[in-house]
C-alpha positions, 0 to 999 in steps of 0.5 A: 566546733570544739574550742580550738588554740589558735594563735594570730599574728597580724600587722597592726593593732586589731581596732575597727577603725585604724589601718585597713585590714585592723578592721578585719583583725578586729573582727577575727579577735573578738568573734573567735574568743566569743565563741569559746576558742582560746586566742592568743594575738601577736601584733605588730603595730606602727602607731602608740595611739593604735595600740592603746586603743586596742588594750582598751578594746580587748582587756587583758582579763578577757583577751590575750593580746600582745602588741609589739612596736615596730623596731628601729631600723638603721644600719648596714644590718637592717639593709641586709635583713631586707635583702634576706627576708623583704618586709620582715623588718616589723617583727621585732626580736621580743615578738619573734622571741614570745611567738615561739614560746607560745607556739612551743606550748602547743597550739591547733592553728596558726593564723598568719594575717598578711603575707609577711608574717609567714617569715615568722612561721617557716617551722610551722608550715603544717597548721599555718594558715596565710590569709592573702588580703591582695598580691602586689604583683597583680596590683603593680604589674604594669607600673614602671617605677622611675628610680633604680631604687623603685625598680629593685624594690618592686622586683624584690617584693614580687619575688618574695611574694612568690617565694613565700606563696611556694612554701605553705599549703594553706590558703585563705583568700578574700576573692576567688582572683587570688587563688587563680595567682596563688596555684600558678605559682604553687599548684599544691596550695588548698585555697579557701575563699572567704570574704572580709569580715567587717562589723556594720555595726560600728558603722552607724547609717547615715540617715537621708536627712544628714546626707548632703544634697550637693553633687559631690563625688569623692575617692576616700583611701590611703593614697599610698596604696596604688589602687586608690591613687590610680582611682583618684588619678582615673577620676581626675584626668579621665572622668571629672571634665565630662562629669563637671561639663554635664553637672557644672555644679559638681565638686570633687573630694580627695581624702586619705593618707598621703593624699596632698603629697600624692595628689599635688598635681590636682591642688587648687583646681576648681571645686576640688578638695583634697584632705590628708590624714583626717582623724575622721572619715565619717564627715567626708562619707556624709559630704559624698553624693557619690562614691566614685572608686575606679581603680586601673589595677587593684586585688582583693577586697577595696575596705572603703568600698566595704565602708561606703556600703556600711555608711550608707554612701553610693558607689560607682566602680569598676569589677576591680572595685567590688572584687570579692563582693557580689555586688549587682550592677544597678542594684547594689552599685554602679558597676562598669569597665569603661569611662562612658559607663562610669560617667553615665552612671554617676551622673545619674546618681547625682540627679536622683536622690531616690536612686541613691537611697534605693542604691546605698540600701541594697548595699548595706544589706548585701554587706551585712549578708556576706561580709558580717561577722557571723558568715565569715567567722563560721566559715573560717571555722569551717576551714580550721576543721578542715585543716586538722582533719587533713593534718591529723588524718581524722574525720574533721566532723569528730575531732577534738581539739581538746583531746590533743596532748600539749 
């Protein structure tokens, strides 16, 4: 396709092992530039080390990547901003100003990663594409916060999600489940489903002789995100006792951001290890016999499931765990909704090394075919073409973005 002028806005630095969504940002920026598109990426960032890593990976001689730290939050003004525009606090005045200046120079597509980035694009909705990773109103539908503040923040987030979705037209989702929710509140929305792209080449497939032979069950991921914390709680309260009875030598490791604080009730339990804020997740995947990830509720694609597939770690999960992935129960993963099915599939895998190897090999192949950089970016380019054809009234097959007046 013709070279397009694309402006991307994202939350966190585009690096392959940072924030969960940052793995996709890394693929997005790298591949679009490699395909000849003229890309400027604005990223609001929370960690200096990740900003430094992004600058190393995307040198200015080849990439136009602009990184902006989250601004400090303090005082009555920041509280008013939160009420007026929830979760817009991540965007500094400098980012907002520079983005407007860049858009004024002309662009074809304004690509917005995560719903909160749309606060920056209310005047640019015609050519804005919103990439929706998940919806909090799904993830937290059945949660009932104990504090007044918690209930208020939950209601504020739900309201903000609906308000912003109503204002935009073009959406890219990673799973069909999100499409029906978008259309429920915005019947005029144009939604396209494209899976999250992940570069499997960044993950060395763990050879059989480097994997543990011990019956170790893991939940790995940010425990500050409800789907992951709910998966850890389900494992410990409903699944682990029966697994332990059937395999007395089994052990559990719970790994991720805020793991010790969120899962403190399980600290000190026999044969349970909790590791928090680890610098490198690979050793924990190597020590995993089965990744048992069964969230109570959670929309969108689960990055840690994709990473387990990439590393070659067998997975047992629910349909929500493999949302957006065409995984087949018994081929790519063990998939069940009920506790008994999850327990049976986990025990079977832990006791059968050959089955583990067949399962993890099939999962890695599925990941590469469905979520690799080439299929996901090609699908995204097709979506860009359809958007431009709709906005200009011309046939997208013959549309030449370079002919636009700047």
